[in-house]
Each structure stands twice: as structure tokens, then as C-alpha cells.
C-alpha positions as CSV (number, residue, x, y, z in Angstrom):
1,M,9.8,-19.0,-17.9
2,K,10.7,-15.7,-16.4
3,Q,13.9,-14.0,-17.2
4,I,15.6,-12.0,-14.5
5,Y,18.4,-9.6,-15.6
6,F,21.1,-8.3,-13.3
7,V,23.8,-5.7,-14.1
8,L,26.9,-6.0,-11.9
9,S,30.0,-4.0,-12.4
10,A,29.1,-3.3,-16.1
11,V,28.9,-7.1,-16.7
12,F,25.5,-8.1,-18.1
13,L,24.2,-11.4,-16.7
14,M,21.0,-13.2,-17.6
15,F,19.3,-15.8,-15.4
16,T,16.3,-17.9,-16.4
17,V,14.0,-18.9,-13.6
18,A,11.2,-21.4,-14.0
19,V,8.1,-20.3,-12.2
20,S,5.2,-22.7,-11.9
21,A,1.6,-22.0,-11.2
22,Q,2.1,-23.4,-7.7
23,D,4.8,-20.9,-6.9
24,T,3.3,-17.8,-5.1
25,I,5.0,-14.8,-3.8
26,Q,4.0,-14.1,-0.2
27,V,3.5,-10.4,0.7
28,Y,3.2,-9.8,4.5
29,G,1.0,-7.1,5.8
30,C,-2.4,-6.3,7.2
31,T,-5.1,-8.2,5.3
32,D,-8.1,-7.0,7.3
33,I,-10.1,-4.6,5.1
34,L,-11.6,-3.0,8.3
35,A,-8.1,-2.1,9.7
36,L,-6.7,1.4,9.4
37,N,-3.5,0.1,7.7
38,Y,-5.1,-2.4,5.4
39,D,-2.7,-3.5,2.6
40,S,-4.5,-4.6,-0.6
41,L,-1.3,-6.2,-1.8
42,A,-0.7,-8.3,1.3
43,T,-1.4,-12.0,0.9
44,V,-0.3,-13.1,4.4
45,N,-1.6,-11.3,7.6
46,D,1.5,-10.5,9.7
47,G,-0.5,-9.3,12.7
48,S,0.3,-5.6,12.1
49,C,-3.3,-4.5,11.6
50,E,-4.2,-1.3,13.5
51,Y,-7.7,-0.3,14.5
52,S,-9.2,3.0,15.6
53,T,-9.7,3.4,19.3
54,T,-12.5,5.9,18.7
55,D,-16.0,5.4,17.3
56,T,-15.4,6.4,13.7
57,I,-19.1,6.1,12.9
58,S,-20.0,9.0,15.2
59,T,-16.7,11.0,14.9
60,G,-15.9,10.3,11.2
61,I,-12.6,9.3,9.6
62,P,-10.1,12.2,9.5
63,G,-8.0,12.8,6.4
64,C,-7.6,15.0,3.4
65,M,-10.8,15.2,1.4
66,D,-9.7,17.4,-1.4
67,V,-9.4,15.3,-4.6
68,L,-6.8,17.7,-6.0
69,A,-4.4,17.2,-3.1
70,L,-1.4,14.9,-3.3
71,N,-2.5,13.0,-0.2
72,Y,-6.3,12.7,-1.0
73,D,-7.9,10.1,1.2
74,S,-11.0,8.5,-0.4
75,L,-11.9,7.0,2.9
76,A,-11.9,10.3,4.9
77,T,-15.3,11.6,6.0
78,V,-13.9,14.6,8.1
79,S,-11.4,17.0,6.8
80,D,-8.4,17.3,9.2
81,G,-6.5,20.1,7.4
82,S,-3.7,17.7,6.3
83,C,-4.0,18.2,2.6
84,E,-0.7,18.7,0.7
85,Y,-0.3,20.3,-2.7
86,S,2.4,20.4,-5.3
87,T,4.6,23.5,-5.1
88,T,5.6,23.4,-8.8
89,D,4.0,25.7,-11.3
């Protein structure tokens, strides 16, 4: 049994929802691991997959390659100068 809690106008409500093993949550997105916008959480392919129009084998995959950057891209093979860093000290 899963319990779901809602707070509405300072009134505390509790609902109990029975979830069986057959119930699954469907997450729509791109399920093709070769696509640029692959979504590892997606369980249903919604047709949104995007693919490179260039040959990434010869040109590389552009992105931020600095592991210290906020937007580090582990798939990038060519640094494109897009790295972003925290501005706090």
C-alpha cells in the first residue's frame, strides 16, 4: 500500500492507494540509446528522438568536457566552449 499525502488550505488529508505489481507508471520520452536526447527514465518511446545530421564519428560529439563544470557532458568528445561554472565562492 502506498500512502499519498496532500496539504490543501492547511487541511491535512491522507489517501491510501493500493498499487499492485501489475501497475506501472508510463514515462514518455526517447528510448533510443543512440539518440541525442535519449531519456534513461522513459519507458514508452513517444517519437521525440533526435539524431545528429552530421557524422559524429569523424567530427566528434561537441559539449563541455571539463568534469568540474556544472554542465559536464560525459558523452562529449570535442570541447565546444560551453562549460558553465558556479559563480559562488
